[in-house]
Structures are given as structure tokens and as C-alpha cells.
C-alpha positions in Angstrom: -18.9 19.2 -4.1 -16.5 20.7 -6.6 -17.2 24.3 -7.8 -17.4 23.0 -11.4 -19.4 20.0 -12.4 -17.6 16.7 -11.7 -16.4 15.1 -14.9 -17.4 11.5 -15.3 -16.3 8.9 -17.8 -18.5 5.8 -18.1 -16.4 2.9 -19.5 -18.1 -0.2 -20.8 -16.6 -3.1 -22.7 -19.7 -3.0 -25.0 -19.5 -6.5 -26.3 -22.7 -8.2 -25.0 -24.9 -5.5 -26.6 -23.3 -6.1 -30.0 -23.5 -9.9 -29.8 -26.7 -10.8 -27.9 -30.3 -9.9 -28.9 -31.4 -10.4 -25.3 -28.9 -7.8 -24.0 -29.5 -5.5 -26.9 -33.3 -5.6 -26.1 -32.6 -4.5 -22.5 -29.9 -1.9 -23.3 -30.3 -1.0 -27.0 -27.8 1.9 -26.7 -25.4 0.0 -24.5 -25.1 -0.3 -20.7 -22.9 2.8 -20.7 -25.8 4.9 -22.2 -28.2 3.8 -19.5 -25.7 4.6 -16.7 -24.9 8.0 -18.4 -28.6 8.8 -18.6 -28.8 8.5 -14.8 -26.0 11.0 -14.3 -26.5 13.6 -17.0 -28.6 16.0 -14.8 -25.8 16.3 -12.2 -22.5 15.8 -13.9 -20.6 16.3 -17.1 -20.6 12.8 -18.5 -18.7 11.2 -21.4 -18.5 7.5 -22.4 -15.7 5.2 -23.5 -15.7 1.6 -24.8 -13.2 -1.2 -25.1 -12.8 -1.3 -28.9 -11.9 2.4 -29.2 -8.2 3.3 -29.7 -6.3 2.8 -26.4 -9.4 1.0 -25.1 -11.2 4.4 -25.0 -9.0 5.6 -22.1 -6.2 7.6 -23.5 -4.1 9.9 -21.4 -6.1 12.8 -22.8 -9.4 11.2 -21.9 -8.2 10.4 -18.4 -7.1 14.0 -18.0 -10.7 15.0 -18.5 -12.0 12.5 -15.9 -12.6 13.1 -12.2 -14.5 9.8 -11.7 -14.3 6.7 -13.8 -17.2 4.2 -13.8 -16.2 0.7 -15.0 -18.4 -2.1 -16.4 -16.8 -5.2 -17.9 -17.6 -8.9 -18.1 -16.5 -11.2 -20.9 -13.5 -9.2 -22.2 -11.4 -8.4 -19.2 -8.4 -9.9 -20.9 -8.7 -7.6 -23.9 -8.0 -4.5 -21.9 -4.3 -3.7 -22.4 -1.9 -3.6 -19.6 -0.9 -0.1 -20.7 -4.5 1.0 -20.2 -4.7 -0.6 -16.8 -1.5 1.1 -15.7 -2.8 4.5 -16.9 -5.9 4.1 -14.9 -4.0 2.7 -11.9 -1.7 5.7 -11.8 -4.6 8.1 -12.1 -6.4 6.5 -9.2 -3.4 6.8 -6.9 -3.2 10.5 -7.8 -6.8 11.1 -6.9 -9.2 10.0 -9.6 -12.3 8.3 -8.3 -13.2 4.8 -9.5 -16.6 3.1 -9.3 -16.5 -0.6 -10.3 -19.8 -2.2 -11.1 -21.0 -5.8 -11.0 -18.7 -8.2 -13.0 -16.0 -5.5 -13.0 -14.8 -7.3 -9.8 -12.8 -9.5 -12.2 -11.3 -6.6 -14.2 -7.6 -6.2 -14.4 -7.8 -2.8 -12.8 -9.9 -3.9 -9.8 -7.7 -6.9 -9.1 -4.5 -4.8 -9.4 -5.9 -2.3 -6.9 -7.2 -5.0 -4.5 -4.2 -7.4 -4.7 -6.5 -10.4 -4.4 -8.3 -12.8 -6.7 -11.6 -11.0 -6.3 -13.4 -14.3 -6.9 -16.8 -15.2 -5.7 -19.8 -17.5 -6.1 -22.4 -16.8 -8.7 -25.7 -18.1 -10.2 -28.1 -17.0 -12.9 -31.6 -17.9 -11.7 -33.7 -14.7 -12.0 -33.6 -14.3 -8.2 -34.9 -11.5 -6.1 -32.1 -9.4 -4.6 -32.6 -7.2 -1.5 -29.7 -4.8 -1.0 -29.6 -3.8 2.6 -28.1 -0.4 3.7 -25.8 -1.2 6.6 -24.1 2.2 6.9 -27.2 4.5 6.8 -25.1 7.6 7.6 -22.8 7.1 4.6 -23.2 9.7 1.8 -23.3 7.0 -0.9 -26.7 5.9 0.4 -28.1 9.4 1.0 -31.8 9.3 0.0 -32.0 5.5 0.0 -34.3 3.7 2.5 -33.5 0.6 4.5 -33.0 -1.5 1.3 -33.3 -1.6 -2.4 -35.3 -4.6 -3.9 -34.6 -5.8 -7.4 -37.1 -8.4 -8.7 -34.5 -10.3 -10.7 -30.8 -10.3 -10.7 -27.7 -12.6 -11.0 -26.7 -14.0 -7.6 -23.2 -13.2 -6.2 -22.3 -15.0 -3.0 -19.7 -15.1 -0.3 -16.9 -15.7 0.1 -15.9 -12.6 -2.0 -12.1 -12.6 -2.1 -11.4 -8.9 -1.5 -9.5 -7.1 1.2 -11.4 -5.9 4.2 -13.3 -2.9 2.9 -12.6 0.5 4.5 -16.3 0.8 4.8 -19.1 -1.7 4.2 -22.0 0.3 3.0 -24.5 -2.3 1.6 -25.1 -6.1 1.9 -27.2 -8.1 -0.5 -29.5 -11.0 0.3 -30.7 -13.3 -2.5 -33.8 -15.5 -2.8 -31.6 -18.6 -2.9 -30.2 -17.8 0.6 -26.8 -16.3 -0.1 -25.5 -12.9 1.1 -22.9 -10.7 -0.4 -20.9 -7.6 0.5 -22.4 -5.5 -2.3 -21.3 -1.9 -1.5 -17.6 -1.6 -0.5 -15.3 1.5 -0.3 -11.5 1.6 -0.5 -8.8 4.2 -0.6 -5.7 3.7 -2.7 -3.2 6.5 -2.7 -5.3 9.7 -3.0 -8.1 7.9 -4.9 -11.4 6.7 -3.6 -12.9 3.4 -4.9 -16.5 2.1 -4.6 -17.5 -1.4 -5.7 -21.2 -1.8 -6.3 -22.5 -5.3 -7.1 -25.8 -5.1 -9.1 -26.0 -4.8 -12.8 -26.1 -8.1 -14.8 -26.4 -7.4 -18.5 -29.8 -9.2 -19.0 -31.7 -7.3 -16.3 -32.8 -3.6 -16.5 -31.0 -2.8 -13.2 -29.4 0.5 -14.5 -32.8 2.0 -15.2 -33.8 1.6 -11.5 -34.0 5.0 -9.9 -32.5 3.9 -6.6 -29.6 2.1 -8.3 -29.0 5.3 -10.3 -29.1 7.3 -7.1 -26.5 5.2 -5.4 -24.2 5.5 -8.4 -24.7 9.3 -8.5 -24.0 9.6 -4.8 -20.9 7.5 -5.3 -19.6 9.9 -8.0 -19.9 12.8 -5.6 -18.3 10.8 -2.8 -15.3 9.6 -4.9 -14.5 12.9 -6.7 -11.0 14.1 -6.1 -10.2 16.7 -3.5 -7.2 17.9 -5.4 -4.6 17.4 -2.7 -1.0 17.6 -4.0 0.4 14.1 -4.6 3.0 13.2 -2.0 6.7 13.6 -2.8 8.7 10.4 -2.5 12.4 9.5 -2.8 15.5 11.1 -1.3 14.6 14.0 1.0 16.5 17.1 2.0 16.4 17.5 5.8 14.1 20.2 7.1 16.4 20.9 10.1 20.2 20.9 10.6 21.4 17.4 11.5 23.8 17.5 14.5 27.4 16.7 13.6 26.9 17.4 9.9 27.8 20.5 8.0 
């Protein structure tokens, strides 16, 4: 844990809540506010949304961010390429990134993964049982054998992502599918965690165990402040035989 509080930015496209009475009924202050509420006691948390200038993720905002949490769904294409590049560069230099639910199709996640990130899905109010398959991992500290959600959107395999560095959680759904629902990656100096649950019409982000996983993931993905590697032409460390 860092000496000072980890600085977290919760980014949400914030479109469903403005357009759907159903979603607004579940998250009246926005999905980002529910996620922030689950983190406020442990971290310094700010929020950002898609329709703010620079998509809410200016260079100044990113300079104040140790870990970025990303929720998007219907407006992935509205995120500018400049914003994606800023976030990408920061991840490589050590900023943590937590991608939630339908953020699997975000520009930034696909850029970091290098694959389509496609999957199967179904909205049928199904039970989801999220099994912990790496019980010693810090992301699932304080979590039992599984988390059970009474209703969620189904995601199913095959999930077109690279082989995770660590597979932490696997979901089973009432309809029979399974899904790799908690996956870690490292890109450059940055740590990435993909966490599956969180469809906008279900109160998933009020669940204390889901909040615990996200909070743990923030601590796990926070930067260690290593110096970024130097690249390009290098001066030799020793004399090279036969050269002056």
C-alpha cells in the first residue's frame, strides 16, 4: 500500500442513466457514484464521464490518477482516439486499470489486449455464481468460495482475450454457460484487472462482496512507481574491444 491514499478515478460513459428510467431507478446518481461509494472509505476518489471535455480524462486528470476504473457500454465509439492514447500511455507507465463488465468492448481494453474481446451474451435475469479459483490472490482477499448474484446478464465463452496472466474468478450462469470473469494482465508497468459483473439494470455495484473485489483490485493495481525503462540507442556500459 502506498504511503498516501491511492488516487482513483471512476470513469463512466453515463448515457444509460440519462436515457432509461429503468437504469435511473437502479442508479439514480449514475453507476460511477455507486462504485465511488464503495471506495470512498479507503481511497481518494473522483469521477469522470464521457460527455465532459476530453471525455473527462484530460492529461491533468490522469496525472491525478493512480488507478482508473472503466465502465462503458453503448458509446464505446464516442470515446476519442486521443483519449484512448492518453490512457494507454499512462497504463504502460504504471497506472492501474480496472475494466468492468461491458468495458470488454471499449477501445482502450481492445487496444491493450490486441484481440476482438468478443463473447456470448444473454439478458434473462439469470443467477450468476462467481467462483474464486485463485483463493490466495489479493484481489479476492476476504471473499469466500464464491459470490452469488440473484440476477445478472450472462456472458459466455469463448471470450476472445489473450491468456490471462492470472485467472482469479470464473462465473457459472443458470443457463449453463461459464465465463472467465476475473482476469489480470500486465502491460508495460501497468496492472490491469477485468471484472465481469455489472449490467446496468441490476444493482450489482451495491453488493458488498462486489465492492470488496473492486476495492482489493484498486490496491493490487496501484503503481509501484518504478522508473519507466529507457529505450532507443544506448551508450555502452563497458569498453567494446577494438573500438576507441
